[in-house]
C-alpha positions as CSV (number, residue, x, y, z in Angstrom):
1,M,131.2,7.9,114.4
2,T,127.9,8.1,116.3
3,E,124.8,6.2,115.3
4,H,122.8,9.3,114.4
5,A,125.4,10.4,111.9
6,H,124.5,7.4,109.7
7,N,120.9,8.5,109.4
8,S,120.5,11.6,107.2
9,V,117.5,12.8,109.2
10,A,119.4,12.4,112.5
11,A,122.4,14.2,111.0
12,A,120.3,17.2,110.2
13,T,118.8,17.4,113.7
14,W,120.3,18.5,117.0
15,P,123.0,16.0,118.2
16,W,121.8,15.8,121.8
17,R,123.7,12.6,122.6
18,D,127.0,14.2,121.8
19,R,126.2,17.1,124.1
20,E,125.6,14.8,127.0
21,T,128.9,13.1,126.6
22,K,130.7,16.5,126.3
23,N,129.0,17.7,129.5
24,A,130.0,14.6,131.3
25,D,133.6,14.8,130.1
26,T,133.7,18.5,131.1
27,A,132.3,17.8,134.6
28,A,134.8,14.9,135.1
29,R,137.7,17.1,134.0
30,K,136.6,19.9,136.4
31,R,136.3,17.4,139.2
32,R,139.8,16.0,138.6
33,H,141.2,19.5,138.5
34,R,139.5,20.4,141.8
35,I,140.7,17.1,143.4
36,L,144.3,17.8,142.3
37,L,144.2,21.4,143.4
38,Q,142.7,20.6,146.8
39,T,145.2,17.8,147.3
40,A,148.2,20.0,146.3
41,V,147.0,22.8,148.7
42,G,146.5,20.4,151.6
43,L,149.9,18.7,151.1
44,S,151.6,22.1,150.8
45,A,150.0,23.3,154.0
46,G,150.9,20.1,155.7
47,A,154.5,20.3,154.6
48,V,154.8,23.9,155.8
49,M,153.3,22.9,159.2
50,L,155.7,20.0,159.4
51,L,158.7,22.3,158.6
52,L,157.5,24.6,161.4
53,H,157.5,21.6,163.7
54,W,153.7,21.6,164.1
55,N,153.7,17.9,163.8
56,R,150.1,17.1,164.8
57,M,148.6,19.8,162.6
58,G,150.9,18.9,159.7
59,T,150.0,15.2,159.9
60,I,146.3,16.0,160.1
61,A,146.6,18.3,157.0
62,V,148.5,15.6,155.0
63,C,146.0,12.9,156.1
64,I,143.0,15.1,155.0
65,A,144.7,15.8,151.6
66,S,145.4,12.1,151.1
67,V,141.8,11.2,152.0
68,V,140.4,13.8,149.6
69,F,142.7,12.4,146.8
70,A,141.8,8.8,147.5
71,V,138.0,9.4,147.8
72,G,138.0,11.7,144.7
73,C,139.8,9.1,142.6
74,I,137.9,6.0,143.9
75,V,134.4,7.2,144.6
76,P,133.7,10.5,142.7
77,R,130.0,10.7,143.8
78,F,131.0,10.5,147.4
79,Y,133.7,13.2,146.8
80,D,131.0,15.5,145.2
81,A,128.8,15.0,148.3
82,L,131.8,15.6,150.6
83,D,132.9,18.7,148.6
84,G,129.4,20.1,148.6
85,S,128.9,19.7,152.3
86,I,132.3,21.3,153.0
87,I,131.3,24.3,150.8
88,F,128.0,24.5,152.7
89,V,129.6,24.4,156.1
90,A,132.3,27.0,155.1
91,N,129.6,29.3,153.7
92,A,127.5,29.0,156.9
93,F,130.6,29.5,159.0
94,G,131.5,32.7,157.1
95,R,128.1,34.2,157.4
96,I,127.9,33.4,161.1
97,L,131.4,35.0,161.7
98,T,130.4,38.0,159.7
99,W,127.4,38.7,162.0
100,I,129.2,37.7,165.2
101,L,132.4,39.6,164.6
102,L,132.0,42.3,162.0
103,A,128.7,43.8,163.0
104,P,129.7,44.3,166.7
105,F,133.1,45.5,165.6
106,F,131.5,48.2,163.5
107,Y,129.2,49.4,166.3
108,L,131.9,49.2,168.9
109,C,134.6,51.0,166.9
110,F,133.2,53.2,164.2
111,L,130.1,54.4,165.9
112,P,131.9,55.8,169.0
113,G,134.6,57.3,166.8
114,R,131.9,59.1,164.7
115,I,130.2,60.3,167.9
116,I,133.5,61.7,169.3
117,L,134.2,63.5,166.0
118,L,130.8,65.0,166.0
119,A,131.2,66.1,169.6
120,K,134.5,67.8,168.7
121,R,133.0,69.3,165.6
122,K,135.7,67.8,163.4
123,D,135.2,66.7,159.8
124,P,138.4,65.2,158.6
125,M,136.9,64.0,155.3
126,S,135.3,67.4,154.6
127,R,131.8,65.9,154.3
128,K,130.0,69.0,155.4
129,C,127.7,70.2,152.7
130,P,127.2,73.0,151.7
131,S,130.6,74.3,152.8
132,N,131.5,77.9,153.4
133,E,134.4,77.6,151.0
134,S,134.1,78.7,147.4
135,T,135.4,75.4,146.0
136,Y,135.8,71.8,147.2
137,W,139.3,71.6,145.8
138,V,141.9,70.4,148.3
139,S,145.2,72.1,147.9
140,R,148.3,69.9,148.2
141,S,151.9,70.8,148.9
142,A,154.3,70.7,146.0
143,R,156.0,67.4,145.4
144,R,159.5,66.7,144.2
145,P,159.6,64.7,140.9
146,D,161.5,61.8,142.6
147,H,158.5,61.4,145.0
148,F,156.6,59.7,142.2
149,T,159.4,57.2,141.4
150,K,159.4,55.8,145.0
151,Q,156.5,53.7,145.8
152,Y,157.2,53.6,149.5
């Protein structure tokens, strides 16, 4: 029983001390879950690499997973800093790759394709508006009933 439960005035007020211990317990539980998950994924990836005879990469993955587990269990604050920095670097790397790879890919592939379709006066998606047709309904060929039972 906590000390504020003995006092009738404290019992009627907000038990803020209990909330702090609950938040700390929840944060520690989430950290342990994250440590175990990252260790399991790292060890699994290392095992797969070792099975594929990628010995150096597999050893590196197993070592990283072991370090994550050890640091997470022994020095949780250092693990939090390490995890936060890894998340920051991964986020920055993803943003940089998005602009370096995806933006040029869009302009090098889709833009010339659209220009070619415009030059040929083709509209495969029927985006022309207003159309000369009386309806925008696209007629389909009749399907056999067994067509819907086969996914591929």
